N, C-alpha and C positions, 0 to 999 in steps of 0.2 A: 158695069162701070168700074174703075178705081176708085178707093176711097183713101183720102190722104188726112190721116189725124194730126193734127198740128195747133199751134196758137198764133193768132195774128201778129203778136210782137216777136215770134221765133226768128232770129236770123236763119236757122237752117231751114225750117220750114219756108220761108222765103225764098231760099236759095232753090228748093224743089220747084215752087210755083213759077218762078222766073224760067229754069230750065224746062219745066212743060210748056211754057208760053212762047220760048226760043224755038222748040221742037215741034211746035204746033200740037200739041196733045192736051192743052188745059181743059178742051170741052170734054175730054174722056175721063176727067177726075172730079169727083165730088170731094168738096173740102169740110171736114167735119171737125169743130172744135174739140180740142181734147183738154181735160184737165188734170195734169201730172200728179196732182196733190189728193185726189178724190179717189179713194181705195174702191169706189163703187164703180169708177168710169172703167168701160171695157177695154180701154188701153192696155191695162195691165195683164190682159188675157191675150191681145193682140200682139203684144211686146212685152216678154217677162221682164225687161229692164224697167219697163213703164216710162218710157223716154218717147219724145218727139223729135223729128217727124217720124211716123210710121205710116207703111204703104200697104192697104189691104188690096189683095190682087181680087179679080173677079171669082176664083174659086176658093176665095177665104184664106189663103196662105198669105203671109206678111213678109215685108222687107223694110229693113232699117239698117243703118241710119242713113242720113241725108247722103252720103257718099255712095252707097249702094244703091239708093232708090234712084240718083240721076243717073247711074251707070245702066240701071235697067229703062229707064225712059229713053235715054240714046240708044238702046239695042231696040226697044219698040219702034222708035221712029226709023230705024234703019241708020244712024248716026247723025252727026251735025254740030255736038259741042264736045267730043273728044277727040283729037287730032289722032294722026298715025306716026309711027317712026318715034323718033328722039323728041319732037315737038309735044307728043303726048306727055312724056316725063316731065317736060318743063311746065305744062298746064297743072299735071297732078302733084307736082311740088307747090306751084302757086295755090292750088286747092288746099292743101296741106297747111300752107302758112296763114292762109285767110281763115281757116278754120280754126286754127291754133289762136289766133288772134280773137276770134270771136268766141272761143272757149274761155279764154282767160277773162274776158270783159265780162261773160256771163256770171262766172265764178264771183267776180268781186260784187256783182248784183246781188247774188244769192247769200254771200254773206251778209251784208245789211240788210237783206229782205227777211232772211229765215232764221238768222243767228241773233239772241238777244245780245245787247251792247256790250254786257259785261264778259260775254264769252268770245267776242270777236278777237281774231289774230291780226294784229297790225302788220306783224311780218310778213305772214301768208299772203295778205292783201297787197303788200308792198310788191311780193314776188310776182304775182299774177299781174300788177299793172307794169312790172318790169318788163314782162314778156309782150304786152301791147306796145310799150315804147320802142322797144328793138325792133319790133315786126313794122311799125309805122316807119323808123328810121330807114330801114333796109328798103322798103317799098318807095319811100319818097326819094332815095338815092337813086332808084331805078325803077320808075313806074313802069308795069307792064305794057306792052304793045298792045294796039286794040285793034284787031280786024275789023270788016265790016258785020260779020256775024260775031256775037260773043262766045266765048268757049267758057269750059267749066270754072278754070281758074278766074277768068275776070268776074263771073258770075258769083262765084263764092267772096271775092274781094269787095263787090259792091255791097254785098249782103253784110259783111262784117263791117264796113264803114258805115253803112246805113244804122246798123246796130249801135255803133259809138255816138252817132247823132241822137238816136233815140234816147239813150240811156245815161250819156254822159254830155249832154246838152252840147255836141260838137265841138269840144273844147279841144280835140286833135286837131281842127281846120287850122288854127293859128300858125302852127309850126310845121306844116305839111302843104303849102301851096301847090306845089306839083301834083299831090294825090289830089287835093280839092277840085283842081282842073280835069283830072283824068275822071274822077266819081261825075262831074258836071257833063262831061262828054258821054260817059256811059249812059246816065239818064236821058240825054237827047235820043240816042241811038236805041235805046231799050225801053219802050213805053211801059212794059211789065214792072221796071223798077217803081215808078211812081203810083201805079196801079196797086202794087202791094206793100205799099208804106203803110206801117200802123199809125191811124189818126187817133186813136184812143188818148 
């Protein structure tokens, strides 16, 4: 069985879990929580970077990060979330934009969670917030098309928006009604989105 090392609140772990569900592979994956701050957690032996998500294969080798893992799962399933031709690059671009949005949001959270108040860099936080704002504005201006079966770009975007709901109390919603409608449609069509929502 494959083992996914992740955290319930991770948008990138959530991306892997939704991709696995869409591809029909979730029953082949054991999900094991990882503590990235614990030096004793085997995660640091499984992934020298000590980051999540990390996928442990049946032979003990590991894959990371989420982009590599979802490519592997798509390969394992014989395809399904990565289109071919020029559409593939449109999906990879959307995944990169969504992952970048998620990264910038995550870095803002880490700045307040792990750095003492007197050491925080307001300009650096504002720079990360600007990335989130510009990404949301671009996506609001042209929300992605949504086929019957979600592809990797749409999955990544839903997870990034879900993370903004979790850690920023959904403040993005007021100024992005088209994205809100898009995410609501995604949630209806992809039950794994609600099933993987962090409820802690």
